Every structure is written in C-alpha cells, then in structure tokens.
N, C-alpha and C positions, 0 to 999 in steps of 0.2 A: 661652585665649590672652589675653595682656595687650592692652589697648586701646592702639593707637599714637596718641599725641596730641602728638608732637613738632612744633613749629611754627617756621616761619622766615619772614622777609620784612619788609616795611615795617610801621611802627606802625599799629595799628588804633584806631579811635575807641572809647574806653572809656566814653564818657558814657552816662548813663541817660535821655537826653532823650526817647526813644521809649517810650511806654507799651505794655507787653505784658500782655494780660489772661490770666486763668486758662484761657480758652477757646482759647488758642493754644499748641499743642505745639511748632510751629516758627514762628519769627518772624524773617524776613530783612529787613533795612532797608538800602537803598541800597548793597547789597553790590557791591564792585568788586575785581577782582584782575588784576594785570598781571604778565606774564612779560617783563621788559625793555620793549620797545616794543609788545608784543602785549597787547591787552586781552582777556582770556579771559572775564571776567564784567564787565558794565558797568551798574552802578546798579540791580541787581535788588531788587525788593520782593516778598515772597512770604509767605503765611501758610497754615499747615495746622492744622486743628482736630482735637480728639480723636475717634477712631473713624473718621477719614476715610482713604480711599485716594486719594492724590494721585499722578497719573501725570505724569511729567516727560519731555517729548518734545523731541528735537532731533537734528539731523544730527551726523555725526562732526565734532568740533572746535567745536561750538556753545557749549560751556561747561558741559555737564551734569556731568561728573565733577569739574571744578574746583569747582563749587558744592557738590557732595556732600562733597568733601574739606574744604571750609570748614565745612560743617555738623558734621562729625565732629572738628574741631580738628586735622586732618591738615595743614593749611596756614593761615597767618595772612594774612587778606585785606589788600589794599592799603588799602582804606577800607570803611566800613560796619560792620554789626553783625549777629551771629547769636545768637539766643537759643533754647534748648531748655527747655521747661517753665518759662519765665520767667527762666532763668539764662543769663547771657552766656557764650558759648563763648570761652575765652581759651587755646586750645591746652593745654599742660601745666599751666596754672594754673586750668583749669576745675574746679569742684566735682566730686569723684569720684562723688558721689551721682547726678549726671546720667548718667554712663556706665553706672551700674548699671541704668538704665532703658532703655538703648539697645542694640539689636542691629543688626548691619550686615553687608553683603556688598558689597564694592566691588572692581571690577577682578579678579574671580575669587577663589576661596578661597585663602588662604595656608596650604598644607598642608606637613607634614613627610613626605617621600617614604617613609621607613622605618617610620613609625608607622601602625598599623591604624586602621580606622574607630572601633573601640571605644576605642583609646588616645586619639584626638583628642577624642571626646565625653567620656570620663572625665576627662581633664585639664581640659577647659573647665568641666565641671560642678564640679570641685573648686576651680578658680580662682574660680568664682562662689559658692562656699560651699554648693554643692548636693551631693546624693548620686547614687549610681550609678543609682538608679531614675529620676531626672530625665533622665539621659543615655539610658537604655534607652527611656523614653517617647518622646522626640523621634526616636530612631533608628527606632522602630516607625512613628511617624507619617510619616516621610519615606521609608519603604520601604528602610531601610538595614540591617535586622536580618540579612539574608542575607549582608551584606558585612562583618560585625563583625570578622572576623579577616583581612581583606584589606588589605595595605599601600596607602597612598595612591598610590604610583607605579604600581600595577596597576589602578587604577580608570579607567573610561572618563570622558570629558569630562562627560557627563551625570551620572554618579554622583558625580564630584567636586563638581559644582554642588549636588547634593542635600546632600552633606556640608557644604558651605559654608553652606547655608541652615539645616541642623540646628545648626551651631555658633552661628549668629546667634540661634537660637530657644531654645536650651537653658535659658536663665534667664527665659523668658516675658517679653520686654521690652514696655514700654508703647509704644515707638517702634521701628519696624523701617525701616532705611534700606537700600535695595537698588539696586544698579547692574546692570542687565541680569540680573534674577533667573532668567529661563528660558533663558539662553544655554546651548546644547549639549544641552538636553533634547529627548527625542522627544515626539511629540504627546500621548501619555498623561501624560508627566511635566509638560508644560505645563498640562494640565487639572488635574492633582493640585495643582500650585502655585497655580493660580487659585482652586481650592476652598479651599485652606489659607489664603490671604491674605484671602479673603472671610470665612472663619470667624473669623480673628483680629480683623478690623475689627468684625464683628458682636459680638464679645466685648469691645470697647472699646479694642483696640489701634489705633495709628495707623500707617499704612504710607505711606512716601514711596518711590516706585519710578521709576527712569529706565529707558527701554527704547527700542529701535528698532522694536519690533513694535506698530505703530499699532492693529491689529485687537485685539490682546490688551489694550492699554490701554483701548480703547473698551469692551470687555466688562466690565472690572473696576473702573475708576476712578470715583470720585464726582466728582472734579474733575481737570482736565488743564491744565497749563501748557506752552506751547510756547516754547522758547528758540531764538533765532537770532542768530548773531554776537554772543553774549554778552548779549543783551537779551531780557527776557521780552516777547514780542511779542503774546501773547494768552493768555487763560484761558477755559476752557469748563467748564460744570457741568451736571449733571442731563441733561435731554433733549437739550441742544445737543451733547452728546458723540457720540451715535449718530445724529444727524440727525432725531430725532423732533420737534424744535421746528418752529415755523412756518417757511415758506420763507425761505431765506437770501439769495437774490438773484433779481433779475428780468433775464431775457435776452430781448432783442428782435433779430430778424434782418430785414434789408431786401434789396430787389432790387439796389440800387446803393449805392455809397459815398456818393453825394450825398444820397440819402434818409436814410442813417444819420447823416450830419452834421446834416441838418435836424432829425432826431429828437433828437440830442444837445442842440441849441440849445433845442428845445421843453421837454425835461426839465429842463435847467439853469434855464430861466426859471420853471419850477414849483418850484425849490428842491431839485432832485434832483441829487446828485453821480453822475456816470456815466463809464464808460470806453468810448471808441470804438476798435473793432478792425476796420478795413475795413468790412464790411457788418453788423457786430454791435455792439450797445450793451448794456452790462451795468451794473447798479446794485445796491447793497445798502442804499440809503436806505429806511428803513421805510415812509414814506408811499407809495412806489411798489410796494414788495414786498408790502405788506399790502392794496393796492388796485389790482391789475393792470387791472381793468376801466376804472377812471378813467384810468390811464396810457394804455390803448389808445385811449380816446376823445380824449384830448389829442393823441396822435400823429396820429390821423386828421384832427382839426381843424387840425393844423399842416401838413397835406399830406404826411405821412410815414407812410402806413399800413404796418405791419409784416407781413412774410410769416408770422412766428410770434412769439408772446409767451408766455414760459414762466417759471413760478416754480420754481426748483430748490431742493431740500433737500440741503444738503451733509452728507456724513458726515465723520468725524474725519480720515480719510485725505486727503480733498480740502482741508479746512481747513489741515491740516499742510503740504501741498504748496503751497497758495496763499500761505501766510505765510513759507515758507522757500525757495521756488524760483521759476523763471520761470513766466509765465502759460501758456506752451506746455505744460509738464509738468502743471500743475494742470488745464488744460482737457482734456488727454488722459485723466487719471483721471476727470474729471467725466463724460465720455462713458460710462464704465462704472459709476460708483459713486453718482451722485446720482439721487434720485427727482425726478420733474418733474410739475408740474400745468400743463397748457396752457390758456390762455384760448381760448375758442371762436373759430374763424377769423372768423366774422361780426362778433364784437365787436372783433377786432383789425383788421378792415378788409382782410383778405387776399383776394386774388382767387381 
C-alpha cells in the first residue's frame, strides 16, 4: 500500500539549526501542533536511537497519535521539526528513500474488505519491489498462513491486527512505528508480538510504539516517554522502568497532622522538598530517599517522630499515574504495586 504523506496546516520551521547525529533514528525538536485553539502537542523534544524500543505512554487525548502522525508526515505540525535518519520530514516533500526504511501501523490496519490476506501481502510486497517469498515469510512469522485465502472482512479483530503488523514488516524496515500494536490480540498474540519486536530490535531495527498497556511497555521497552496534555512529562530508561532502581520516594506517617507539619518544616530546613497530606509526608529528594536513617534522626530531633518511615520503589504503572492523574489514583495503585523497604521502628522513633 502506498504511504500516505499528504500534509496540511500551518507552516513548519524548515531550518537546520538543530544538529541531528547519525545515532538518532528519530529526532523531534520543539514539536507543537494545534487544532484551532486546542494544543494537542506542546513543545516536545524526543530522541530515539538505533536498535532501541521506545515506549510512548499517555492517556486518551494526551497527544500520542498526533505526534506519531507528525513522525510519518501525515500532518504538518504547527511548529518544530521532525527528522528520521537525519532527514527532515516535510509531508509529501520528504525524501522517498526515508519511507522505504519505515514501516508503520497507526489507528488500526487500513484493509480492503474484499481482498484476502494473500492479496494484501502480495500487493504490498510488489509495491516495495519484493517477491512473493517475502510476503509468505512475514505471513508465516505472524501466524497468518492459515488465513491466506480469507477476505479481510471475515477476519477477527486480532487477526486483522496481525495482518496490519505483517504489512508494516514485509519490507524489513529499519524503523517500525506502531500505535497500539497489540490492540485486539489475545494473550498468546500479545506474547508473540512482544517476542517479535524484541527480535527485531536485537537485529538492529528501531521500534517506536505507543500503547495503553503499561505492563507490556514495562516488559518490552528500553526507554519510556510519558506524554500528558501534549507535553512530555518524564522519560525513564533501564531499571527505572520496572522499579528495579533505588527507592523512588520516602514516605513518613505521623500520629497527628500537627506532627506531620512539624516534620515538613524540619525536612524543608534540611533542603528536602516534600508534600504534606494530612498525617503523611512524602519526598523524592535524593538526599532523603537515599539516607532514610538520617531523615529519621532529623525528624526525631525536631520533635516529630514518625510512626513509620518507608522507602518505596515505584513501578512504571505508578509513575504513569502519578504523572498523569490525581494523587488519590496514584496512591491507590501504590498500595498494590510498589515494593517498600521500611526503616526499623527504633530508628524512626516510633512508639
């Protein structure tokens, strides 16, 4: 199928002021896009390197799909710049050699109801200058061989999604851009896609995937970006994705609100930024999180001995909720999903 690269909208900055290195497959600089008065993407900077699986998380309406459409030249951003493999994306004026290296699945596969699975893959292979053996290979890899003669209109949602992935992969792209790639798949299908994407990345391909499934992203991604209300609010990498990094926050609880307020004053005087919530004080300041015993001593000396003092290790789900929703929702998840190390009660000064 032909790549859709028709673009419309306000003029975009065509300057080459930002340097993009060979190590950047995707380089997004100050990307902004507005739909009338609505700002869907607001000044996003983002880089994805070769062989990396980048997970892109956000709630509905956060700006995920808008940014992905800008990556693929499907819309012309209001401001900012997108480069793929060092080449600026300019909608229909983008160097076609760029699209020869890109595969994508955005907002579900665009299928022709009357064409069979074999028809779809064969046409796509020929469009890419490939042979039937290439179409057959990807069909086998995605478990579609048994559906070769089935028209698209008769396929289940999950099988349609598999076909969409196969169409994106038939030419062995160097960059794969996926919007909700496991949507509609059963658990076995989700595992198959996870294994496939890992194999592609291990082979040198780059994967940019947006998803609502936080757990799947945590299992698969090398790096995760969280977008909220159009802004990239945080990025995590390595151990921080699955909570294996050192404690993320220190939580102290007290008998009364007055004691909690006194504790907040003592921590603030120590240079620690903290949040007071009735009888609980929370901080992510490294000096307190990494030295909870010292924090406990300071609280006791300030006349605010805590009932408990705990270092919590956040998982990706908790980070996502904390950065995109109310503290109530995040704290609810925290009760179930964070690992905690408690400072001994004697050190904390608890009765």
